[in-house]
N, C-alpha and C positions, 0 to 999 in steps of 0.2 A: 571497110572491116580495120578498125582498128584494134591489135590488142595491146594493154598496158601488163605489161612486169613488171613486177618488182627488183630491181639492183642492189635490194642489201643484200649488205651477210647474212644470211638462215645462224640462228639459233641455238645451242642447245636446248632441249626442249625440260632436262634433268636442273639446267640453272633457270627453269624461269622461261626463258626462254620461244622458239617457234623449232616444228621439228627440222630436221637437216633432212634441204629435198633427197631423194632419192637421185633423180639427174641431176647432176652437176651445172650441163650445160647446157639444160633447159632454155634461156632466156636468152643466151649468144642463137641457139637453133632453131627460138621461136620466132624471133625477131628476121633471120636469114630467110623464112620459111616465107615471113608473112612476105617480106619486100622481093620475093617472087609470088607468091597470090598461091600459091599454095598450101591447105594445110590439110595435115597428114593428123590422120584420126587418133593415133598413138600415144601422139605430140597431144590434145588436146582431153584426153586420158592420162596422163601423167601431171599435169598441169591440175589436170583437178586432182585430180589424189594428191600434190602434193599441196594443195588450196587445202583438200578436205581434214590432210594430217596437220596443217601450220592448224585453223580452228580448233580440232578435239586437242591440239596438242594446248594451248590458250584456255579453252574449255578447263585442258585436265589441271592445272597451276591453278586457273581461278574456283574451284574446284575442292584441290586443297588447302589451298587459304583458306577459302571457309572454311571447312574441314577444322581445323588448327584453332582455325578463331571462336568458333563455336564449341570447341571442344573448354580451351579457354575459357571461356566467361561463363560454363559449363563450372567448371571450379570455381572460381569466384563465387557464382554464385551458395554453390554445393556449399564452400567454405565460411560464407554470409546464413546460411539456413543451417547452418549445426549451430550454434549458439544460444539461434531463435529457439528452433525443438528442444534446446537444454533446458533451456528456462520456459518455453510449455508444459514443459515434463512435468517440471517443479511443479509445475503452480497449478497445475492438475491433480500432484500427488497431493499440495498442499490443503486446497478448495475440497478433497476426502477427507483429510482430517478433520477442518471442519465443523464438516458435514457430519461426518461421526460423532464427531463432541457434542452437535445440535443438535442429534438425536441421545444423542446419552444424557443428558444433561433434562431436556424436556420433561421427561416424566417425575425427576427432581422440581425442577422449577413450578410444575405446577401442584407440585401433594406441599410445597411453603406457600404457595398464594393461597391452598386451601387453609393453613395453620393458620397464618396471618389475617385470614378474615375471621376466625373463626377466635384467635384472640385481639383483636382491635374493642369488641362490643366488653371482655373485660377490661383493658387498657382505661377503657373510657369511665364503666362502671369505677374501679381501684380507685381511678386519678378523681373522681365527685363523691367519693366518700374520702381522698387524705385532705379534703377540700375543705367536709364535711367538718372531721377531728379536726384540722387544726383552726378553725375558727372555733371550735367546741373547746380548746383548750385555752382561748385566750380566755377562756371566758371564767376558765378558773382561778384566774391574776387577783392576787386583792390590794385593794389600792388601801396604803396606810398614809389619812392627812395629819397634817397639824406636828408635825417631828422636823422642830429647825434642824437646819443644813450642816454639819460641818458637824451631827451628832452620835453619828453611827462605827464612824471611825476608819479607820484603811478598810476593815470588809462588811460590809452590806448586808449580808447576808448572815452571816454571822447576832450583829444584830440583832433584825429583824428572826432569827429564832429565838433568841434573845425576850426581847419587845413578847411576843405571842406567848409562850411559855408559861410569862412572868402577867401579864395580862390576864391569859385565861385558865390559869392556874393548871395548865394540863404535868402528868408526869413524868412524860417522852419529849420529850423534842419533837418538833414537828420534820416534816423534813418540806425543804425546799427546793429547789434544781437552782438558783439564784434571786437574789435580789439586788435589785438597782433602783436611782431614781429617774423619771420620766423626764421626759428633753422638753422642759417650760424655762422657762426664764426663770431666774435667783431672784423670792420677793423674801419677806422681811419673813412669813412662815412658814418657806423653807418648798419644794415643788413634793407632790406625793410618792412615797417608797411601793413598788412592783413588788 
């Protein structure tokens, strides 16, 4: 039977190393007993205890390392999540405001749609009436033919008022909005006056 015993110095577990052995001379005693062929049960027990303590020390050191790393990662995640949480809360508040505004505006929009529906036929009717009146107003124009160009002088309206008064023998001046020549080419007899 061959027994392997570490001859490396034991380290303090507080510094991340192995636990110090309770029996500092166990390696030399084990070597001596193996050489003589007699292994003492208490020596085996102490070696197993030393090995167990070494394993537990390493496990404890690894667990402490893992705990500190987990805490570090949790802190990083918490600091990363907090701004996101605030942004989500702000968006939730904004969405609530928008939903409330949409709810408040819905009846008003329905009312405006009904009003537009009622006014649309009226606008169409008034538009048709305006077009008809514009067409009829053109029929009230008077064309005066045969007056040479330039005879009306600088004010065509005053000239036509006086002309109508003289020709029709009116006591009062006729009411004219305006008077002008038509847009035709000039000829010898002159363009009509409207």
